[in-house]
C-alpha positions as CSV (number, residue, x, y, z in Angstrom):
1,M,-16.2,33.9,9.1
2,S,-14.7,33.2,12.3
3,V,-11.4,31.4,12.2
4,L,-12.8,28.5,14.4
5,Q,-16.2,28.3,11.8
6,T,-13.6,28.0,8.8
7,G,-11.3,25.4,10.6
8,I,-14.4,23.4,11.7
9,S,-15.7,23.7,8.1
10,I,-12.1,22.6,6.6
11,L,-12.2,19.6,8.8
12,A,-15.7,18.5,8.2
13,A,-14.9,18.3,4.6
14,V,-11.6,16.7,5.5
15,V,-13.3,13.7,7.5
16,L,-16.1,13.5,4.4
17,F,-13.5,13.2,2.7
18,L,-11.7,10.3,4.9
19,F,-15.2,9.0,5.0
20,G,-16.2,8.6,1.5
21,L,-12.6,6.8,0.7
22,Q,-12.7,4.9,3.5
23,S,-15.8,3.8,2.4
24,F,-15.7,3.2,-1.5
25,S,-12.6,1.2,-0.9
26,A,-14.6,-1.3,1.5
27,E,-17.5,-1.8,-1.5
28,L,-14.7,-2.3,-4.1
29,Q,-13.1,-5.2,-1.5
30,T,-17.0,-6.6,-0.4
31,L,-17.4,-6.9,-4.9
32,G,-14.0,-8.0,-5.7
33,R,-13.0,-9.8,-2.3
34,D,-12.7,-13.8,-4.4
35,T,-11.7,-12.4,-7.8
36,L,-8.9,-10.6,-5.9
37,R,-8.2,-13.7,-4.4
38,Q,-8.0,-15.8,-7.3
39,L,-5.9,-13.0,-9.0
40,M,-3.2,-13.3,-6.2
41,T,-2.6,-17.0,-6.7
42,A,-1.7,-15.9,-10.4
43,A,1.1,-13.2,-9.6
44,T,3.0,-15.5,-7.9
45,R,4.1,-17.2,-10.9
46,F,4.0,-13.9,-13.2
47,R,5.6,-11.0,-11.4
48,L,4.6,-8.4,-13.7
49,L,1.3,-9.6,-13.5
50,G,1.3,-9.1,-10.0
51,F,2.5,-5.3,-10.1
52,A,0.4,-4.6,-12.9
53,M,-2.5,-5.9,-10.6
54,G,-1.2,-4.3,-7.4
55,A,-1.4,-1.0,-9.3
56,L,-5.6,-1.2,-10.7
57,F,-6.6,-2.5,-7.4
58,T,-5.3,0.7,-5.6
59,A,-6.2,2.7,-8.7
60,L,-9.9,1.3,-7.8
61,V,-10.0,0.9,-4.5
62,Q,-8.0,4.5,-4.0
63,S,-5.8,2.7,-0.8
64,S,-2.8,0.9,-1.1
65,S,-2.8,0.5,2.9
66,A,-6.5,-2.2,1.9
67,V,-4.2,-3.3,-0.7
68,S,-1.3,-4.4,1.5
69,A,-3.2,-5.0,4.4
70,I,-5.0,-7.3,2.1
71,T,-1.4,-9.0,0.5
72,V,-0.2,-9.3,4.2
73,A,-3.5,-11.7,4.8
74,L,-2.8,-13.4,1.9
75,V,0.8,-14.3,2.1
76,D,-0.1,-15.7,5.8
77,A,-2.8,-17.7,4.6
78,R,-0.1,-19.4,1.6
79,V,-2.5,-18.0,-1.0
80,L,0.2,-15.8,-2.5
81,S,3.9,-16.2,-1.8
82,L,6.4,-14.2,-0.7
83,A,8.2,-13.1,-4.0
84,G,4.5,-11.9,-5.4
85,S,3.6,-10.4,-3.0
86,L,6.5,-7.9,-3.2
87,A,5.5,-7.3,-6.7
88,V,1.6,-6.5,-5.9
89,L,3.2,-3.9,-3.4
90,L,5.0,-2.2,-6.1
91,G,2.3,-1.7,-8.0
92,A,0.2,-0.6,-5.0
93,N,2.8,2.5,-4.6
94,V,2.3,3.3,-8.1
95,G,-1.5,2.8,-8.5
96,T,-2.2,5.0,-5.2
97,T,-1.0,8.1,-7.2
98,A,-4.4,7.9,-9.0
99,T,-5.4,9.8,-6.3
100,A,-3.8,13.1,-7.2
101,W,-4.4,12.6,-10.6
102,L,-7.9,12.7,-9.8
103,V,-8.3,16.0,-7.6
104,S,-5.7,17.6,-10.4
105,A,-8.2,16.8,-13.1
106,K,-10.5,19.5,-10.9
107,I,-13.9,17.4,-12.5
108,A,-16.2,20.3,-10.5
109,G,-19.9,19.1,-10.3
110,L,-19.3,15.1,-11.0
111,G,-19.6,14.7,-6.7
112,A,-23.0,15.6,-6.6
113,M,-24.2,13.9,-9.7
114,G,-22.8,10.6,-8.3
115,I,-24.2,11.1,-5.0
116,V,-28.2,11.5,-6.1
117,L,-27.5,8.3,-8.9
118,G,-26.1,6.3,-6.4
119,A,-28.3,7.0,-4.4
120,L,-30.9,6.1,-6.5
121,L,-29.7,3.0,-7.8
122,S,-29.2,1.8,-4.2
123,I,-33.5,1.6,-3.6
124,L,-33.2,-1.2,-6.8
125,P,-32.7,-4.6,-6.2
126,R,-29.6,-6.1,-4.8
127,T,-27.1,-5.7,-7.4
128,S,-28.1,-2.6,-9.0
129,R,-28.1,-1.5,-4.9
130,V,-24.0,-2.6,-4.5
131,V,-22.7,-1.1,-7.7
132,G,-25.3,2.0,-6.2
133,K,-23.9,2.2,-3.5
134,S,-19.9,2.7,-4.6
135,I,-21.5,5.2,-7.4
136,F,-22.5,6.8,-4.1
137,Y,-19.3,7.3,-2.3
138,F,-17.2,8.2,-5.0
139,G,-19.5,10.7,-5.7
140,L,-19.0,11.2,-1.9
141,I,-15.1,11.6,-2.7
142,L,-15.1,14.0,-4.9
143,F,-18.7,16.4,-3.8
144,S,-15.7,16.5,-0.4
145,L,-12.8,17.6,-2.1
146,D,-15.1,20.4,-3.8
147,L,-16.0,21.3,-0.3
148,I,-12.6,21.4,0.7
149,S,-11.4,23.7,-1.7
150,S,-14.3,25.5,-1.2
151,A,-13.3,26.0,2.7
152,L,-9.8,26.8,2.2
153,E,-11.0,29.7,0.7
154,P,-11.5,32.6,3.1
155,V,-7.9,31.8,4.9
156,K,-6.1,31.1,1.6
157,Q,-4.3,34.5,1.6
158,D,-3.7,34.0,5.3
159,P,0.3,34.8,6.2
160,A,0.4,32.3,9.4
161,L,-1.2,29.3,7.1
162,R,1.4,30.8,4.4
163,E,4.1,30.7,7.0
164,W,3.5,27.4,8.6
165,L,3.2,25.8,4.7
166,A,6.2,26.7,3.8
167,L,8.3,25.1,5.9
168,A,7.3,22.2,4.2
169,A,9.8,23.6,1.8
170,T,12.5,22.1,3.6
171,P,13.0,18.9,2.7
172,W,13.2,16.9,5.9
173,I,10.4,18.6,7.4
174,G,8.2,18.2,4.2
175,L,9.6,14.2,4.6
176,L,8.7,14.4,8.0
177,A,5.0,16.2,7.9
178,G,4.3,13.4,4.9
179,A,5.3,10.2,7.0
180,V,3.3,11.5,10.1
181,A,0.4,12.8,7.7
182,A,-0.4,9.4,6.4
183,I,0.9,7.3,10.0
184,L,-2.2,9.3,11.9
185,V,-5.3,8.9,8.5
186,Q,-3.6,5.4,7.2
187,S,-4.2,6.4,3.8
188,S,-1.5,7.8,1.5
189,S,-4.3,9.2,-0.8
190,V,-5.7,11.8,1.5
191,V,-2.6,12.7,1.9
192,S,-2.1,13.4,-1.9
193,G,-5.3,14.5,-2.2
194,L,-5.1,17.4,0.1
195,V,-1.7,17.8,-0.6
196,V,-2.8,18.7,-4.4
197,L,-5.8,21.2,-2.9
198,L,-3.5,23.3,-0.9
199,V,-1.6,23.5,-4.6
200,Q,-4.7,24.8,-6.7
201,A,-5.4,27.0,-3.4
202,G,-1.7,28.7,-3.8
203,V,-0.9,27.7,-0.4
204,L,1.6,25.4,-0.4
205,D,4.5,25.6,-3.3
206,L,6.0,22.9,-5.2
207,T,8.5,22.0,-3.7
208,G,7.0,21.5,-0.1
209,A,4.0,18.7,-2.0
210,V,6.7,16.9,-3.5
211,A,8.6,16.5,-0.3
212,I,4.8,15.7,2.0
213,L,4.2,12.9,-0.9
214,V,7.4,11.1,-0.6
215,G,7.1,11.6,3.1
216,A,3.6,9.8,3.3
217,N,4.9,6.7,0.8
218,A,7.3,5.7,3.5
219,G,4.2,6.7,6.7
220,T,1.6,4.4,4.8
221,T,4.4,1.1,4.8
222,V,2.8,1.1,8.8
223,T,-0.7,0.1,8.0
224,G,1.0,-3.4,6.7
225,L,3.1,-3.8,9.6
226,I,0.0,-3.2,11.8
227,A,-1.9,-5.4,10.0
228,S,1.0,-8.1,10.3
229,I,1.5,-8.5,13.9
230,P,-1.1,-10.8,14.9
231,L,-0.2,-13.0,11.6
232,G,3.2,-15.7,10.8
233,T,6.3,-15.1,9.9
234,A,6.3,-14.2,6.6
235,A,3.7,-12.1,6.7
236,K,5.6,-10.0,8.6
237,R,8.5,-10.7,6.2
238,T,6.6,-9.0,3.8
239,A,5.5,-5.7,5.5
240,V,8.9,-5.2,6.1
241,A,9.8,-6.0,2.6
242,N,7.5,-3.0,1.8
243,L,8.5,-0.7,4.5
244,A,12.2,-1.6,2.9
245,F,11.0,-0.6,-0.4
246,N,9.6,2.9,0.5
247,G,12.1,3.8,3.1
248,L,15.1,3.0,1.2
249,G,12.9,4.8,-1.7
250,V,13.1,7.8,0.4
251,L,16.8,8.3,1.7
252,A,17.7,7.9,-1.6
253,F,15.3,10.6,-3.4
254,A,15.9,12.7,-0.1
255,P,18.7,14.4,-1.2
256,F,16.9,15.8,-4.9
257,I,14.2,16.2,-3.6
258,V,14.2,20.2,-4.2
259,P,16.1,19.4,-8.0
260,F,13.1,17.0,-8.6
261,A,11.0,19.6,-8.0
262,T,12.0,21.9,-10.2
263,W,12.2,19.2,-12.8
264,V,8.2,17.7,-12.9
265,G,7.4,21.8,-12.6
266,L,9.1,22.1,-15.7
267,Q,7.3,18.9,-17.1
268,A,3.6,20.0,-16.3
269,A,1.4,22.3,-17.8
270,S,0.7,23.5,-14.0
271,P,1.4,22.8,-10.7
272,D,-1.1,20.7,-9.1
273,I,-0.5,18.6,-11.8
274,A,3.4,18.6,-11.5
275,V,2.8,17.1,-8.2
276,A,0.7,14.1,-9.5
277,L,4.1,13.5,-12.3
278,G,6.7,13.8,-9.3
279,H,4.2,11.5,-7.3
280,L,4.1,8.9,-10.0
281,V,7.7,9.5,-11.5
282,F,9.2,8.3,-8.1
283,N,6.8,5.3,-6.8
284,L,8.0,4.6,-10.6
285,A,11.4,5.1,-9.9
286,I,11.3,2.8,-6.8
287,A,9.2,-0.2,-8.8
288,G,11.7,-0.3,-11.7
289,F,15.1,-0.4,-9.5
290,F,13.5,-2.9,-7.0
291,L,11.1,-5.7,-9.3
292,P,14.0,-7.2,-11.4
293,W,15.3,-8.4,-7.4
294,T,12.1,-9.3,-6.0
295,K,12.9,-12.9,-5.9
296,A,16.1,-12.7,-5.0
297,I,15.2,-10.2,-1.7
298,A,12.2,-13.1,-1.0
299,R,15.2,-15.6,-0.8
300,L,17.1,-13.2,1.5
301,L,14.1,-12.7,3.8
302,E,12.9,-16.8,3.8
303,P,15.5,-19.0,6.1
304,A,17.5,-21.3,4.6
305,P,15.9,-24.6,4.9
306,I,18.0,-27.0,7.4
307,P,20.0,-30.0,5.8
308,R,19.1,-33.5,7.0
309,G,20.2,-34.4,9.7
310,V,22.0,-31.3,11.2
311,G,21.5,-30.6,14.7
312,R,21.4,-34.8,15.4
313,N,23.7,-36.4,18.0
314,P,25.6,-38.6,15.7
315,T,25.9,-41.3,18.5
316,A,22.4,-41.4,19.3
317,P,21.2,-44.7,17.6
318,S,18.9,-43.9,14.9
319,T,14.5,-44.3,15.3
320,H,14.0,-44.8,11.5
321,L,12.3,-48.0,10.3
322,D,13.4,-50.2,7.9
323,P,10.3,-51.3,5.8
324,P,11.7,-54.8,5.4
325,Y,12.3,-55.4,8.9
326,A,9.0,-53.5,10.6
327,L,6.8,-55.9,8.3
328,G,7.2,-58.5,11.1
329,G,6.2,-56.3,14.7
330,E,9.5,-56.1,16.1
331,V,11.2,-52.8,15.9
332,R,14.8,-52.5,15.1
333,T,17.1,-49.6,15.5
334,G,19.4,-49.2,12.2
335,E,22.1,-49.7,14.5
336,Q,20.9,-53.0,15.5
337,H,19.8,-54.0,11.1
338,G,23.5,-53.1,11.2
339,N,24.8,-55.9,13.5
340,D,22.3,-58.5,12.2
341,S,23.6,-58.0,8.3
342,R,27.1,-58.8,9.5
343,T,26.5,-61.4,11.9
344,G,23.9,-63.1,9.8
345,T,20.7,-63.0,12.2
346,P,18.0,-63.0,10.1
């Protein structure tokens, strides 16, 4: 097989993976949209519930970008408070690590079974058809991962590819590559899945993989920023806060990428599991630091209320109506009221 054919095969498999991930996410969002809105309301009152819900929904729909966009829209609709949305977004960052764990589990063969089962359920009555489509697209995700892994076989010993991917071991290059990749595909889940596959194929080392995933965390926040553009100020504040969480986390971890990658490598049985573990620990660390302060951060982001009377000309006559004087049909100002009281005029 020529280099061109191999490249097209890898690209086709990646496109199939991206399509399966987006379609699976869309199906689950359709199934659970109303439930999601109801639970989001509860998240306004309970910070930990919002965090857990963000993690769970993101793990299910395999897209933190989708959950971020929905959260921003709900803040704009005043269904979700700013403080509650911050907890949900921190949970979404943790939930997106599910993709790396899924890929590292190496569930070969289940993809084809999911596609066949989903296709069969899709020809049944309505309820089964909806569930069948979700199973079909989940199977497509797993099947495309197998295709990517197979397509990488002919090139994984290629010196040029190894040399190019070795650049990611330089932390700032890996961080930048991860951020750009997540912005381009609008999904950190896609980036994490591909990174784990490259580690499994032996063409990407652990340090480079961790650097790319940490960078992808910052890049994926662009979806929320884009979603907030046509919305109100509250939605924009939510999107900016999400960018700040991930951006500050990346800046804090950047100097320690190499020792951090070494540490997770010692904790895991294999490099691909170490990648998934590093991704999880990084996001849990960000959540653990910011979650206790979501209400304080929300107060900082929200403008202070303007006290009554501020900005009014104190010499201007008041137009406030005093009910006892307004009842007679005559409109009197506060100044007239004071004059009448002093002179005894009724």
